[in-house]
Backbone bond lengths (Angstrom), bond angles and torsions (degrees), N, CA, C in turn:
res aa  C-N    CA-C-N  psi(-1)  N-CA   C-N-CA  omega(-1)  CA-C   N-CA-C  phi
1 M - - - 1.419 - - 1.409 122.36 -
2 E 1.199 130.21 120.14 1.553 124.89 -170.58 1.437 102.96 -92.99
3 P 1.450 114.58 140.78 1.503 121.34 177.94 1.456 105.00 -70.57
4 K 1.368 117.57 151.51 1.500 121.62 175.50 1.458 105.47 -85.34
5 T 1.312 114.36 125.56 1.498 123.78 179.54 1.527 108.79 -129.10
6 S 1.264 111.99 157.26 1.640 123.61 172.54 1.583 101.67 -70.34
7 D 1.302 109.73 162.56 1.485 109.26 168.67 1.442 118.10 -63.76
8 D 1.368 114.74 -36.89 1.541 117.71 173.18 1.416 110.38 -54.14
9 E 1.397 120.83 -47.50 1.487 119.56 -179.12 1.422 112.43 -64.98
10 G 1.313 118.36 -42.13 1.484 125.50 175.20 1.565 110.52 -47.09
11 D 1.398 113.79 -48.61 1.451 125.27 -179.84 1.427 109.71 -60.45
12 E 1.241 120.12 -41.15 1.494 129.87 -173.09 1.585 102.39 -70.84
13 V 1.353 119.54 -46.96 1.329 123.43 -177.25 1.638 108.36 -65.97
14 L 1.304 116.14 -41.30 1.373 115.44 -176.97 1.582 110.71 -65.74
15 A 1.349 112.98 -42.81 1.480 118.39 -174.43 1.613 103.50 -65.59
16 E 1.274 121.27 -37.66 1.512 119.51 179.03 1.486 108.32 -64.21
17 V 1.418 125.12 -49.27 1.290 129.23 -176.03 1.645 109.93 -57.15
18 M 1.354 112.40 -47.32 1.488 111.92 176.24 1.244 117.41 -67.06
19 A 1.500 123.06 -30.07 1.398 123.34 175.29 1.507 111.34 -60.46
20 R 1.346 112.73 -44.72 1.498 120.12 -179.84 1.522 107.96 -54.83
21 L 1.467 115.09 -48.79 1.453 114.72 179.78 1.478 113.13 -61.78
22 A 1.326 116.28 -39.36 1.481 115.58 -177.04 1.607 111.22 -67.25
23 E 1.311 117.56 -17.64 1.437 122.02 174.27 1.428 113.56 -89.65
24 G 1.378 118.43 2.07 1.457 120.77 179.14 1.492 116.84 97.20
25 D 1.367 120.40 -0.05 1.448 120.69 -175.80 1.440 108.54 -81.07
26 G 1.375 112.55 90.67 1.512 125.20 178.02 1.521 112.51 -54.56
27 A 1.287 121.77 -30.33 1.497 123.94 178.27 1.435 112.37 -63.16
28 A 1.255 115.71 -23.47 1.633 119.45 178.17 1.534 111.08 -65.79
29 I 1.345 113.63 -14.38 1.517 116.70 -166.12 1.733 97.99 -74.32
30 L 1.313 116.44 -38.84 1.537 116.93 -179.66 1.530 107.57 -61.74
31 T 1.291 122.01 -36.52 1.461 127.42 -178.31 1.490 108.60 -64.76
32 L 1.279 111.57 -50.05 1.558 115.68 177.93 1.438 117.16 -56.20
33 R 1.461 113.68 -44.64 1.469 120.10 -178.69 1.539 111.38 -64.96
34 E 1.331 118.97 -38.50 1.444 122.73 -172.38 1.520 110.29 -89.32
35 R 1.312 121.97 -47.85 1.391 125.93 -177.32 1.506 113.60 -62.92
36 F 1.531 116.49 -40.43 1.357 116.01 177.27 1.494 114.14 -114.25
37 R 1.258 114.25 37.37 1.443 123.24 178.00 1.515 114.22 -46.14
38 A 1.334 111.35 -56.83 1.516 117.74 -170.52 1.634 110.11 -57.00
39 P 1.350 117.32 -52.16 1.591 111.40 -179.91 1.493 109.65 -67.55
40 L 1.392 115.04 -27.03 1.611 109.12 -178.58 1.544 110.25 -70.46
41 V 1.345 114.35 -36.94 1.510 117.87 176.96 1.537 106.37 -65.49
42 R 1.303 126.39 -42.01 1.433 123.14 177.29 1.441 113.35 -57.67
43 A 1.389 118.53 -43.02 1.336 124.63 179.52 1.560 113.09 -62.93
44 V 1.342 115.69 -44.18 1.511 116.25 178.60 1.406 111.42 -68.00
45 R 1.277 119.50 -43.01 1.601 119.96 177.98 1.416 109.16 -68.23
46 G 1.350 117.51 -31.64 1.627 110.53 -179.51 1.496 110.02 -71.29
47 Q 1.326 120.56 -31.14 1.478 126.25 173.57 1.535 111.72 -65.53
48 A 1.344 115.40 -38.00 1.332 118.64 176.05 1.563 118.50 -65.52
49 R 1.480 105.73 -40.46 1.410 113.52 -178.12 1.498 115.93 -70.43
50 R 1.398 114.54 -30.78 1.541 121.56 170.62 1.481 111.02 -63.93
51 R 1.235 117.88 -17.20 1.502 120.23 179.32 1.482 111.94 -101.41
52 G 1.300 113.62 7.39 1.615 123.25 176.38 1.434 105.35 67.74
53 A 1.418 123.64 37.86 1.512 123.58 -179.90 1.435 102.79 -140.52
54 R 1.370 113.03 173.10 1.492 127.46 175.67 1.493 110.21 -140.79
55 L 1.164 118.82 159.95 1.462 120.18 -173.05 1.695 103.67 -127.82
56 A 1.352 114.64 128.15 1.380 121.81 -179.08 1.619 107.01 -59.42
57 A 1.378 115.43 157.81 1.415 122.09 176.96 1.396 119.73 -44.88
58 D 1.313 113.93 -54.51 1.474 124.74 178.20 1.420 112.16 -59.65
59 D 1.255 122.39 -43.53 1.477 130.57 -175.71 1.510 107.65 -73.40
60 L 1.277 118.34 -33.15 1.610 122.28 173.16 1.380 111.40 -62.16
61 E 1.345 121.25 -29.42 1.368 114.73 -176.91 1.540 113.91 -80.20
62 E 1.337 119.70 -22.21 1.349 126.27 173.91 1.554 111.95 -73.97
63 V 1.390 109.47 -46.21 1.500 113.30 171.85 1.551 116.23 -56.49
64 L 1.368 113.84 -37.40 1.458 122.45 -174.07 1.464 102.80 -66.75
65 T 1.355 122.62 -44.19 1.485 121.71 -179.20 1.511 110.40 -67.72
66 D 1.242 123.35 -30.92 1.479 122.80 179.64 1.643 105.73 -69.18
67 V 1.321 113.39 -44.94 1.390 121.37 178.70 1.569 114.19 -51.54
68 V 1.237 112.70 -53.02 1.551 116.98 178.08 1.457 115.10 -63.92
69 V 1.348 116.25 -37.75 1.450 117.59 168.45 1.527 119.83 -56.47
70 E 1.310 108.60 -44.37 1.528 116.39 174.73 1.537 110.37 -65.32
71 L 1.291 118.55 -38.57 1.470 117.11 -179.87 1.574 107.87 -65.93
72 A 1.348 113.56 -36.49 1.528 113.61 179.92 1.581 110.10 -66.51
73 R 1.221 112.25 -32.16 1.532 114.02 178.38 1.476 114.40 -65.32
74 V 1.430 122.49 -33.66 1.389 132.18 -178.16 1.460 111.06 -95.78
75 A 1.297 118.38 -0.73 1.462 121.48 -173.20 1.526 115.45 -54.03
76 P 1.353 119.55 -38.04 1.487 122.06 176.22 1.447 115.73 -59.32
77 G 1.360 117.48 -20.81 1.550 114.65 177.09 1.412 114.06 -97.11
78 W 1.275 119.06 -2.39 1.505 119.18 -178.75 1.612 106.84 -84.26
79 D 1.329 109.14 136.07 1.479 118.37 176.02 1.577 108.97 -117.18
80 P 1.316 114.71 123.31 1.573 115.20 -177.11 1.547 108.00 -71.20
81 A 1.371 118.78 -17.03 1.422 116.02 175.13 1.445 116.63 -72.58
82 G 1.286 114.76 -7.65 1.517 119.30 -170.98 1.543 108.57 -82.51
83 G 1.358 119.71 -12.67 1.362 118.98 166.85 1.602 112.30 99.68
84 A 1.325 118.46 -25.18 1.381 123.35 -178.88 1.490 115.19 -102.85
85 P 1.305 116.14 133.09 1.496 118.04 176.34 1.430 110.64 -58.57
86 P 1.458 118.18 160.63 1.390 117.96 179.29 1.593 121.10 -56.75
87 W 1.301 112.56 -34.49 1.490 119.49 177.83 1.387 113.87 -67.14
88 V 1.406 119.22 -29.51 1.490 122.44 171.16 1.473 114.39 -84.02
89 W 1.313 118.63 -39.90 1.494 121.98 178.25 1.417 109.96 -61.94
90 A 1.442 120.31 -42.67 1.449 124.75 176.67 1.458 113.69 -93.34
91 H 1.364 122.31 38.95 1.408 120.46 -168.73 1.607 111.30 -73.84
92 H 1.347 114.26 -14.84 1.612 113.67 170.35 1.414 109.98 -73.94
93 Q 1.290 121.40 -37.60 1.444 124.79 177.53 1.471 112.83 -65.68
94 V 1.464 118.81 -44.30 1.252 124.77 175.80 1.602 114.07 -53.00
95 G 1.397 105.07 -47.49 1.445 118.66 -176.60 1.529 108.82 -65.32
96 A 1.242 123.28 -34.82 1.471 134.04 179.16 1.603 106.22 -62.18
97 V 1.369 115.03 -49.61 1.328 119.92 -176.95 1.526 110.07 -65.57
98 V 1.316 119.18 -42.05 1.441 126.65 178.17 1.640 111.29 -58.91
99 D 1.347 109.32 -40.70 1.388 118.13 176.91 1.531 118.48 -58.80
100 R 1.339 109.75 -40.09 1.559 123.31 -179.17 1.530 106.49 -63.13
101 H 1.339 119.20 -27.93 1.421 116.30 -173.24 1.605 108.61 -104.95
102 L 1.250 117.58 -19.42 1.537 116.84 -172.60 1.592 109.77 -57.64
103 G 1.215 122.62 -40.04 1.322 125.19 -176.47 1.530 115.55 -57.65
104 Q 1.441 112.03 -37.49 1.422 124.72 178.38 1.498 112.64 -74.94
105 W 1.223 114.07 -49.75 1.532 120.15 -159.40 1.562 116.46 -111.60
106 A 1.311 109.47 -26.25 1.608 114.62 -159.91 1.559 104.72 -72.19
107 D 1.323 113.19 138.47 1.555 122.76 163.93 1.427 106.98 -100.62
108 V 1.488 111.19 161.97 1.447 115.17 168.78 1.449 108.14 -63.83
109 L 1.356 111.01 144.36 1.507 121.17 -173.41 1.491 110.06 -65.48
110 D 1.441 114.89 123.23 1.408 122.04 176.47 1.535 102.11 -107.93
111 P 1.312 129.12 108.00 1.397 126.29 -176.55 1.594 113.33 -53.04
112 D 1.358 114.77 -44.65 1.366 120.59 -179.82 1.624 115.30 -60.52
113 A 1.341 111.85 -42.02 1.459 117.74 -179.64 1.692 104.39 -71.40
114 E 1.269 115.74 -34.32 1.537 115.88 179.95 1.570 112.35 -64.51
115 V 1.469 112.56 -36.12 1.397 115.28 175.88 1.494 109.45 -66.43
116 R 1.248 116.31 -46.54 1.458 118.77 177.72 1.423 119.43 -56.93
117 Q 1.414 116.39 -22.97 1.397 123.60 179.18 1.510 116.32 -86.20
118 Q 1.319 117.17 -6.11 1.326 123.24 -178.30 1.529 112.75 -65.11
119 A 1.289 119.06 -28.40 1.466 118.71 173.13 1.527 116.14 -72.54
120 G 1.306 117.76 -2.94 1.471 123.30 173.57 1.541 107.19 79.86
121 P 1.383 112.51 171.77 1.422 118.40 -173.39 1.472 113.04 -59.49
122 P 1.380 121.10 159.38 1.429 123.58 176.34 1.469 114.33 -60.11
123 A 1.224 126.07 145.63 1.444 130.95 169.88 1.470 115.53 -47.19
124 A 1.191 117.53 133.65 1.625 124.59 175.52 1.519 104.93 -62.34
125 A 1.220 114.27 155.62 1.427 129.54 179.98 1.508 107.61 -59.98
126 G 1.410 113.06 -36.38 1.492 115.98 -176.14 1.548 104.42 -145.73
127 Q 1.359 113.88 144.36 1.451 118.12 175.50 1.491 114.70 -59.29
128 E 1.394 116.88 -35.98 1.387 122.65 -178.18 1.433 108.87 -61.27
129 A 1.257 119.76 -50.80 1.493 126.65 -175.09 1.590 106.21 -61.06
130 A 1.243 113.50 -44.02 1.555 117.27 -179.54 1.498 109.82 -50.77
131 V 1.286 119.48 -64.45 1.397 124.89 -172.77 1.557 111.38 -63.21
132 L 1.249 116.98 -36.84 1.581 120.75 -179.18 1.457 108.10 -73.54
133 D 1.408 121.72 -32.19 1.381 123.57 -179.26 1.489 111.18 -70.79
134 V 1.429 116.50 -37.85 1.386 119.56 173.87 1.520 116.26 -67.09
135 L 1.231 114.44 -35.79 1.450 116.84 174.28 1.537 111.76 -67.72
136 A 1.222 119.03 -45.05 1.453 126.01 173.84 1.376 115.36 -49.31
137 G 1.521 118.59 -44.59 1.557 120.40 173.82 1.468 111.72 -66.48
138 L 1.297 120.46 -39.44 1.459 124.18 -179.48 1.493 108.14 -66.11
139 A 1.345 117.70 -41.72 1.524 116.58 -174.54 1.515 115.00 -66.11
140 Q 1.344 112.67 -20.00 1.506 113.40 178.02 1.456 110.85 -70.27
141 R 1.370 118.83 -20.56 1.497 117.46 -174.45 1.604 107.28 -114.86
142 Q 1.306 121.87 -1.16 1.543 120.17 -177.41 1.540 103.49 -134.04
143 P 1.352 123.50 110.63 1.344 127.29 173.95 1.495 120.63 -46.85
144 V 1.304 107.30 -43.78 1.591 115.03 -176.39 1.486 105.77 -67.93
145 L 1.284 123.93 -43.22 1.425 123.15 175.82 1.544 112.96 -60.17
146 A 1.241 111.26 -49.46 1.706 115.84 168.97 1.464 114.12 -43.46
147 L 1.349 118.14 -48.77 1.403 128.08 177.60 1.558 108.79 -59.74
148 L 1.380 114.38 -50.41 1.423 115.73 -179.77 1.490 110.90 -62.85
149 Q 1.257 115.12 -49.12 1.541 114.63 179.17 1.492 111.58 -53.96
150 E 1.285 118.63 -48.02 1.413 119.33 177.16 1.470 117.30 -57.85
151 A 1.376 118.38 -40.20 1.387 119.28 175.60 1.422 117.17 -66.45
152 V 1.325 117.03 -45.57 1.454 119.18 172.34 1.430 117.23 -59.41
153 A 1.281 122.35 -37.98 1.437 125.17 174.46 1.569 109.15 -58.85
154 L 1.292 113.86 -32.72 1.445 116.53 -176.19 1.632 113.27 -73.89
155 V 1.284 109.78 -24.57 1.612 113.36 -171.39 1.530 108.80 -116.42
156 A 1.416 124.35 -3.04 1.431 120.31 -179.64 1.523 110.57 -136.47
157 S 1.319 116.21 163.41 1.439 121.58 168.83 1.611 109.32 -75.73
158 D 1.251 115.53 171.98 1.442 122.82 176.24 1.569 108.54 -55.08
159 R 1.331 115.01 -51.51 1.431 117.27 -177.52 1.575 114.23 -62.07
160 D 1.374 114.29 -38.78 1.448 120.10 -179.71 1.591 109.18 -68.05
161 Q 1.346 111.99 -41.29 1.384 117.53 177.39 1.575 109.90 -54.77
162 A 1.282 117.95 -52.16 1.524 121.71 178.75 1.518 109.37 -62.45
163 L 1.403 124.25 -39.36 1.391 119.92 175.78 1.524 113.33 -64.34
164 F 1.267 115.24 -44.59 1.464 119.30 177.23 1.559 112.05 -51.21
165 F 1.345 119.28 -51.03 1.450 120.51 179.25 1.403 116.17 -70.00
166 E 1.281 115.47 -35.51 1.517 120.67 176.36 1.542 108.22 -60.71
167 V 1.290 119.59 -51.01 1.381 124.57 -176.22 1.610 111.37 -66.16
168 A 1.378 116.36 -31.17 1.381 123.50 176.11 1.599 109.33 -60.26
169 I 1.403 108.31 -48.77 1.478 117.85 -174.58 1.606 108.14 -68.19
170 Q 1.210 116.40 -41.31 1.494 119.46 -177.67 1.698 108.39 -68.34
171 E 1.315 115.62 -36.39 1.454 122.61 -175.99 1.589 105.18 -69.43
172 A 1.411 114.47 -42.73 1.499 112.89 -174.77 1.597 106.77 -75.60
173 S 1.294 114.69 -14.05 1.481 114.69 -177.44 1.462 111.62 -90.46
174 G 1.244 119.79 3.38 1.447 127.26 177.05 1.543 116.74 77.65
175 D 1.348 110.55 26.43 1.513 112.58 172.80 1.454 110.12 -84.10
176 R 1.341 113.27 117.51 1.544 118.64 -175.83 1.443 107.63 -76.40
177 S 1.311 125.69 -17.11 1.441 127.86 177.94 1.509 109.91 -113.31
178 H 1.461 119.08 47.91 1.409 118.74 -166.42 1.551 104.93 -72.93
179 A 1.309 122.73 -28.91 1.403 118.12 -178.25 1.533 111.10 -71.72
180 A 1.197 126.51 -28.65 1.404 131.57 174.24 1.450 109.50 -71.89
181 S 1.349 117.01 -40.06 1.629 119.65 174.87 1.441 108.65 -69.41
182 V 1.143 131.23 -35.39 1.461 131.10 -178.08 1.531 104.28 -81.94
183 A 1.322 122.72 -35.59 1.421 122.40 179.99 1.570 108.32 -61.46
184 Q 1.341 117.63 -38.33 1.434 123.93 -175.14 1.524 109.42 -68.25
185 L 1.258 115.29 -38.40 1.482 125.37 176.25 1.550 114.45 -57.97
186 Y 1.334 112.66 -38.27 1.477 121.16 -172.73 1.481 111.86 -113.45
187 G 1.319 120.33 12.74 1.454 117.82 -178.93 1.538 117.24 57.80
188 L 1.277 119.12 41.73 1.477 127.54 -174.98 1.454 107.43 -118.62
189 R 1.421 117.79 171.72 1.294 122.60 165.17 1.505 110.21 -91.87
190 P 1.394 122.19 145.13 1.414 124.22 176.71 1.456 112.69 -50.50
191 E 1.277 119.26 -42.29 1.482 122.79 178.99 1.502 111.87 -53.79
192 A 1.446 114.14 -43.53 1.421 111.17 -176.37 1.518 110.87 -77.05
193 V 1.318 120.23 -23.29 1.544 120.79 176.86 1.542 106.34 -67.83
194 R 1.366 115.39 -45.15 1.518 116.45 -178.33 1.518 109.19 -63.70
195 Q 1.269 119.41 -38.77 1.440 122.17 -174.86 1.549 109.56 -67.59
196 Q 1.373 117.91 -45.63 1.392 121.27 -175.40 1.634 111.72 -72.49
197 T 1.327 113.12 -36.72 1.442 113.17 179.70 1.501 107.96 -72.63
198 R 1.315 124.62 -34.22 1.476 126.55 174.17 1.518 111.00 -58.25
199 R 1.313 117.27 -50.39 1.435 119.22 172.81 1.329 121.43 -49.00
200 V 1.545 115.23 -47.03 1.494 119.22 179.80 1.491 110.43 -64.14
201 R 1.391 115.68 -41.44 1.478 119.48 175.72 1.426 114.37 -53.31
202 Q 1.312 120.52 -47.73 1.474 129.46 176.56 1.469 114.93 -56.13
203 R 1.426 109.05 -43.48 1.490 112.42 -177.97 1.526 109.94 -74.81
204 L 1.311 115.92 -30.44 1.461 117.03 176.87 1.438 111.12 -68.53
205 R 1.344 122.55 -42.61 1.556 124.60 176.99 1.504 103.92 -60.12
206 R 1.309 123.20 -50.17 1.485 114.45 179.26 1.490 117.53 -60.27
207 L 1.267 115.74 -35.39 1.465 121.18 179.98 1.595 107.24 -68.66
208 A 1.218 119.50 -41.78 1.410 120.54 171.82 1.498 118.71 -62.30
209 Q 1.320 118.84 -32.08 1.390 130.78 177.24 1.558 108.55 -76.71
210 D 1.316 116.92 -33.57 1.471 117.16 -166.31 1.510 108.51 -95.45
211 E 1.357 111.17 -32.76 1.551 116.09 -170.01 1.549 106.88 -113.06
212 P 1.330 118.41 111.84 1.380 119.57 178.89 1.563 116.36 -53.62
213 R 1.345 123.08 -28.99 1.235 127.79 -174.46 1.512 111.20 -72.19
214 F 1.439 118.80 -19.09 1.450 124.55 175.27 1.523 111.69 -106.35
215 A 1.282 117.20 4.05 1.533 120.23 -179.91 1.599 113.22 -50.31
216 E 1.265 118.44 -33.03 1.433 124.54 -174.02 1.532 107.61 -65.61
217 L 1.282 120.72 -23.70 1.451 123.78 -170.65 1.676 107.57 -75.63
218 A 1.347 114.24 -22.85 1.431 117.38 177.67 1.497 113.88 -55.38
219 T 1.447 110.83 -28.27 1.471 112.39 -170.70 1.615 107.82 -86.93
220 L 1.357 117.84 -2.13 1.471 113.66 -172.15 1.559 106.37 -87.90
221 A 1.332 118.38 143.72 1.453 125.45 -175.69 1.508 104.86 -65.04
222 V 1.240 122.46 -31.87 1.492 126.41 -176.07 1.701 112.29 -68.63
223 V 1.310 111.15 -16.06 1.483 118.41 -172.61 1.587 105.69 -112.49
224 A 1.347 115.30 -42.53 1.518 115.48 -178.73 1.471 116.51 -60.28
């Protein structure tokens, strides 16, 4: 559930997320993908439409993952003062990602089908699976996210992994009541969400301190 923010607040969140990406914080990729999913999807579908094609809902998810990884790569060159969001500023790169996939997945554009797709892909069977599946797709393309995914899997159950990443997304999105928002998604009390995510962070810090292979995680905002 995305917090309701004004346009100015949304711009501030976007600038913060892109700054984190420019500094090499790969974990911010997940925040970019989930917090700004709607405009990213519009950008990807727009590129496909301009090429007379459409992407099926499942294929769209993979293209979206590649797009946010590409935006993370070019993040150091983006300037929030320029006025254009990253997916517009980097429209050539977004188009190139779409082009790479069109030959595999694209169908001839069916306007009626495109309208039906505007609602996005169907909801996942479980919220836990949804967020962990998104992370798994991103981790295939970002080593630091793969490391984070491995570390969290070592210290938390599937449910607590999902809680941890949902809370991280909401925090980065500026939701001051992130525990309550995530609690509503999972049918829990906010206190339980705070307790479990705090435990996961503590375990991750100890893991980063004790295991040299995971030391890099200590520099991530989501762990610190």
